[in-house]
C-alpha positions, 0 to 999 in steps of 0.5 A: 241660377239658384244655390240650394242648401239641404238640411234634415230633421232632429236626429241621425240614422247614421250616428249611433246612440245619439238621440236628442229626444230621450224622455221620461213620462210623468207617470214614471216621474210620479213613481220616484218617491223623492221629487228632488231626485226625480227632477235631477233625473229629468235634468240629466236626460235633458243634458244628455239630449243637448249633448247629443245635439252638439254631437249631431252639429259636429257630424253635420259640420263634417258633412257641410250640413249647415241647416238643421231642425232641433228636436222639440223634445229636448227638455222632458216635461218642461211644460207639465202643469205639475212641474210649474215650479221647476227651473229647468234652464239653470242646470242646463246652462253649460249644455246650451252654452256649448251649442251656442259656442259651436254655432258661433264658430260653425254658422248653422241655420237652426229651427224648430217645428213644435209638435202638433198640439201647438194649435193657435186657432183653437177656441179652447182657452186651455189649448191656447194657453198650453200652445203659448207656453210651448212656444215660450219654451222654444223661445227660451231655448233659442235665446239660451243657445244664442240663436236669434229667435226671429223666424225659427219656429214653423207651425201648422195653422191648426184645425178646420173645425168644419168652417175653414174661413172661421178657423182662419179668422180664429187664428188671427184673433188668437194671434193677438194673445201672443207677445211680439217676440213669439209672433216674430218667431213663427213661420206658417206651413201649408198642410196635407189635409186642411189648409192649402198653400193659398190659405196659408198665404192668406194668413202669412200676408195678413200677419206678416209671417213667412210661408214655408212651402211644403211641396209634398203636402201640396201634392197630397192635398191636390191629388198630385196636381202641380198648380203651386207655381202661380203662388210661388212669387207670393211665397217668396214675397212673404220672406221679404222682411226675414233675415233668413233665406226662403225655406221649403220642406221636401219629402216624398210619398211612401207609396201611391196608396200611402201618398201622405206618409213620408218615404225613407228617402227623397225621390230625386225626380220629384225634387228636380221637378220642383227645382226646375220650376223655381231656379233663378227665382231666388238666389238661394233656398234652404230645403228641409228634408222630412224623410224617414232616413234623416241624414241618410236621405240627405246623403242619398239625395246628393248622390242621386243628384250627382247623376243629374248634372246634365240637368244643370246641377253643379255640386258645391260641397257635400250638402249644397249645389247650384241649379242652373 
């Protein structure tokens, strides 16, 4: 028997006017003649994003959702080279503190998934420097929200550069440029085009990093073949030294033709195929829904699973259940 907890990504499709990713382009910033006024505008946008994060956490709590990924775009232009003198944390203290208080009172697993431009196996110093800066920003935000940073940021390995073995070794080489705090923050995920689950596990085992298994990515990478089971115990073992439960990603293909694209909702039969194979292997697992429908996809999946109770599903609350 395994307890399954569901979460979703960044924003809601059911709560109106609640985007945590409002932004401002640098081009627009430059058009504002008064630089201090432009910075204050950036801060107002960031504070609005944090306020909306708090609204989403309250929404989640009302629906028993205790697993959530924050948007990585909470603070617009925070890492822009032209704004290196901007102290963006101090004016946002109260926003961070309100989130910290809520999470303390309503325990929730929070994590981040930095955008694709975080590439640690690059051979370009500028890209590596920007990637480390971005990870440092995530570390600071987690600390300000009172969230232990260990294993809170999932990233992809990066590019294959026509030589995947060399690309994997470049990741290991560049890993040494991260301080231990950033190293501890990271989880690695298999992707749908370049690095397989086995290659992801190679790095995770070598570096002592948890492996986040993306089921849809694996199927896309292997033309729908379900050969991941032989590596599942290795995935579990990669979490042995983490304070957090094993985590995986679930999404469904938009169509056979657009298999890699994410659908609006989760195919419950596809999800059940996965659950039937891993049930009992771990006492608990957190499943992050990466569907276009966001929280609506979570609600629909729970409704769909209620119809499959003859297959060993027993509901716990609005966002978690047993699989027997």
